[in-house]
C-alpha positions as CSV (number, residue, x, y, z in Angstrom):
1,M,-4.5,-11.1,-11.7
2,A,-7.4,-13.3,-10.9
3,K,-8.1,-14.1,-7.2
4,S,-8.0,-17.8,-8.1
5,L,-4.5,-17.6,-9.5
6,W,-3.2,-15.5,-6.5
7,K,-4.7,-18.4,-4.3
8,I,-2.6,-20.9,-6.4
9,Q,0.5,-18.7,-6.1
10,S,0.1,-18.1,-2.3
11,S,1.8,-21.5,-1.7
12,F,5.1,-20.5,-3.5
13,Y,5.1,-16.8,-4.0
14,H,7.6,-16.1,-1.4
15,L,10.0,-18.5,-3.2
16,L,10.1,-16.1,-6.1
17,R,11.8,-13.7,-4.0
18,R,14.7,-15.8,-3.1
19,N,16.6,-15.6,-6.4
20,P,19.7,-13.3,-6.2
21,L,18.1,-10.6,-8.5
22,S,14.8,-10.5,-6.7
23,A,16.5,-10.5,-3.3
24,F,18.8,-7.7,-4.3
25,I,15.6,-5.6,-5.6
26,L,13.7,-6.4,-2.3
27,Q,16.5,-5.2,-0.4
28,R,16.9,-1.9,-2.1
29,E,13.0,-1.3,-1.9
30,N,13.1,-2.0,1.8
31,E,15.9,0.5,2.2
32,G,13.8,3.0,0.7
33,I,10.7,2.3,2.8
34,R,12.9,2.4,5.9
35,Y,14.2,5.9,4.9
36,L,10.4,7.3,4.5
37,L,9.6,5.8,7.9
38,K,12.6,6.8,9.9
39,E,11.0,10.2,11.3
40,L,7.6,8.6,11.9
41,N,6.4,7.1,15.2
42,P,2.9,5.8,14.4
43,K,1.0,3.9,17.2
44,S,-1.1,1.9,14.8
45,V,-0.3,0.9,11.2
46,L,-2.3,-1.0,8.5
47,D,-0.6,-2.8,5.8
48,I,-3.0,-3.1,2.7
49,G,-1.9,-6.0,0.3
50,C,0.4,-7.7,2.6
51,G,0.9,-10.9,0.3
52,R,3.2,-13.3,2.1
53,G,4.4,-10.5,4.6
54,N,7.8,-9.3,2.7
55,S,7.2,-5.8,4.4
56,L,5.8,-6.8,7.8
57,V,9.0,-7.3,9.6
58,L,10.2,-4.0,8.4
59,L,6.9,-2.2,9.6
60,L,7.1,-3.9,13.1
61,N,10.3,-2.0,13.8
62,F,8.2,1.3,13.8
63,T,5.0,0.4,15.6
64,V,3.5,-1.6,18.4
65,S,0.2,-2.2,16.7
66,L,0.3,-3.7,13.1
67,T,-2.7,-4.9,11.1
68,A,-2.4,-6.6,7.7
69,V,-5.0,-7.0,5.0
70,D,-4.9,-9.1,1.8
71,H,-7.9,-10.0,-0.4
72,V,-6.5,-13.7,-0.9
73,S,-7.4,-15.7,2.0
74,G,-4.5,-18.2,1.2
75,M,-2.0,-15.3,1.6
76,V,-3.6,-14.3,4.7
77,H,-3.4,-17.9,6.3
78,K,0.2,-18.3,5.3
79,S,1.3,-15.0,6.6
80,K,-0.7,-15.5,9.9
81,M,1.4,-18.7,10.6
82,R,4.6,-16.9,10.0
83,Y,3.7,-13.7,11.9
84,P,1.5,-14.6,15.0
85,V,1.8,-11.2,16.7
86,I,0.2,-9.4,13.8
87,K,-3.6,-9.2,13.2
88,F,-4.6,-10.4,9.8
89,I,-7.7,-9.7,7.9
90,A,-9.1,-11.1,4.5
91,A,-10.6,-8.1,2.8
92,D,-10.9,-6.1,-0.4
93,A,-8.6,-3.1,-0.3
94,Q,-11.3,-0.7,-1.8
95,F,-13.9,-1.8,1.0
96,L,-12.0,-2.1,4.1
97,P,-13.8,-3.1,7.3
98,F,-12.5,-0.3,9.4
99,R,-14.0,2.9,10.8
100,E,-12.9,6.4,9.8
101,S,-9.6,7.5,11.4
102,S,-8.5,4.0,12.5
103,F,-4.8,4.2,11.6
104,D,-1.8,6.5,12.0
105,L,0.1,5.0,9.1
106,I,-1.1,3.0,6.0
107,S,1.2,1.3,3.8
108,C,0.4,0.1,0.3
109,I,3.8,-1.6,-0.9
110,G,3.6,-3.4,-4.1
111,L,-0.3,-3.1,-4.4
112,F,-1.2,-0.2,-6.7
113,E,0.1,-1.9,-9.8
114,Y,-2.5,-4.5,-9.4
115,V,-5.3,-2.0,-8.8
116,E,-7.1,-0.4,-11.8
117,N,-9.2,2.2,-9.9
118,W,-6.5,4.3,-8.1
119,P,-8.9,7.1,-7.0
120,S,-11.2,4.5,-5.1
121,L,-8.3,3.1,-3.2
122,L,-6.8,6.7,-2.4
123,R,-10.3,7.6,-1.0
124,E,-10.5,4.6,1.1
125,I,-7.0,5.1,2.4
126,H,-8.1,8.8,3.2
127,R,-11.3,7.6,5.0
128,I,-9.5,5.3,7.5
129,L,-6.4,7.3,8.1
130,S,-6.2,9.5,11.2
131,P,-6.1,13.2,11.0
132,D,-2.8,14.3,10.0
133,G,-1.8,10.6,9.3
134,Y,0.5,9.3,6.9
135,A,0.6,6.8,4.1
136,I,3.4,5.0,2.2
137,I,2.4,4.2,-1.4
138,T,4.6,2.5,-4.1
139,L,4.0,2.3,-7.8
140,S,5.7,0.2,-10.6
141,P,7.0,2.4,-13.3
142,P,6.7,1.4,-17.0
143,S,9.8,-0.6,-17.6
144,L,11.1,-4.0,-18.8
145,L,11.9,-5.2,-15.2
146,S,8.2,-4.4,-14.3
147,Y,6.8,-6.1,-17.3
148,W,8.6,-9.5,-16.5
149,R,5.9,-10.1,-14.0
150,L,3.6,-10.7,-16.9
151,F,4.9,-14.0,-17.4
152,L,3.7,-15.1,-13.8
153,G,0.1,-14.1,-15.0
154,H,0.4,-10.6,-13.2
155,W,-1.7,-8.0,-15.1
156,L,0.0,-4.5,-14.1
157,Y,-1.4,-1.0,-13.9
158,T,1.9,0.8,-14.1
159,G,2.4,4.7,-13.6
160,T,4.9,7.5,-13.6
161,E,5.3,10.0,-10.8
162,E,3.3,12.5,-13.1
163,D,0.6,10.1,-13.5
164,F,0.3,9.6,-9.7
165,R,0.2,13.2,-9.1
166,K,-2.6,13.9,-11.4
167,V,-4.6,11.2,-9.7
168,L,-3.9,12.5,-6.4
169,N,-5.1,15.9,-7.3
170,T,-8.6,14.6,-8.4
171,S,-9.2,11.9,-5.8
172,A,-8.3,12.7,-2.2
173,P,-6.5,15.5,-0.3
174,F,-3.0,14.3,0.4
175,S,0.5,16.1,0.1
176,I,3.6,14.4,-1.0
177,L,6.3,14.8,1.6
178,Q,9.0,12.6,0.0
179,H,9.4,10.4,-3.0
180,N,12.1,7.8,-3.7
181,R,12.8,5.8,-7.2
182,T,14.2,2.3,-7.1
183,L,14.6,-0.3,-9.7
184,L,11.1,-1.4,-9.5
185,Q,9.4,1.2,-7.5
186,H,8.2,4.8,-7.1
187,Q,7.9,5.3,-3.3
188,F,5.8,8.1,-1.7
189,L,5.5,9.3,1.6
190,L,2.1,11.2,1.8
191,K,0.4,13.3,4.6
192,K,-3.4,13.3,4.9
193,G,-5.1,16.6,4.2
194,K,-8.6,17.9,5.1
195,V,-11.5,17.5,2.8
196,I,-12.7,21.1,1.8
197,P,-16.5,21.3,1.9
198,A,-18.3,22.5,-1.4
199,I,-19.4,26.1,-1.7
200,G,-23.1,25.1,-1.5
201,K,-22.6,23.0,1.5
202,L,-20.9,25.9,3.3
203,Q,-23.8,28.2,2.5
204,T,-26.2,25.7,4.0
205,N,-24.2,25.5,7.0
206,M,-24.1,29.1,7.6
207,R,-28.0,29.6,7.5
């Protein structure tokens, strides 16, 4: 969806979650994310695509340091007023203003369906994730429940579990530790792996 349309929706987007169906779906999604987080104890967490902050309260229960990013300044402004203890930054998810190995856990909840270039985003997550760090990523599966968001002007990039595994295998070294399936989401807990140097590079280093 165009950034200008997101800016308009930032004023009322949170209200869309208050109808009974959306509230039920959000509750089930949060239960799944909470299950993925239960064994983790990250010191620093980054939430990419925070929107109006539907997932931030949940994440605050698992860390003492939470940073949230969204590319729409209106979303960031509204969320900052709602959660003053969280550090908010307006930035593009594929070009994040953080150093390598900055966070122990990165969450992308409800983001990938709005991103066309999944490999680019996965590489950026891998770059700023600490060694042996974790990532929680959700996808929207192809379904009628997903496509109703088209009426809100949301262009979606849906995908199956198989689609995600194929992209993961060719973009950045992650291992999938757990996978949940809810009404509107595939939920993945990933663990960062090491980048294996190319053979030519290894030969150069051995000389």
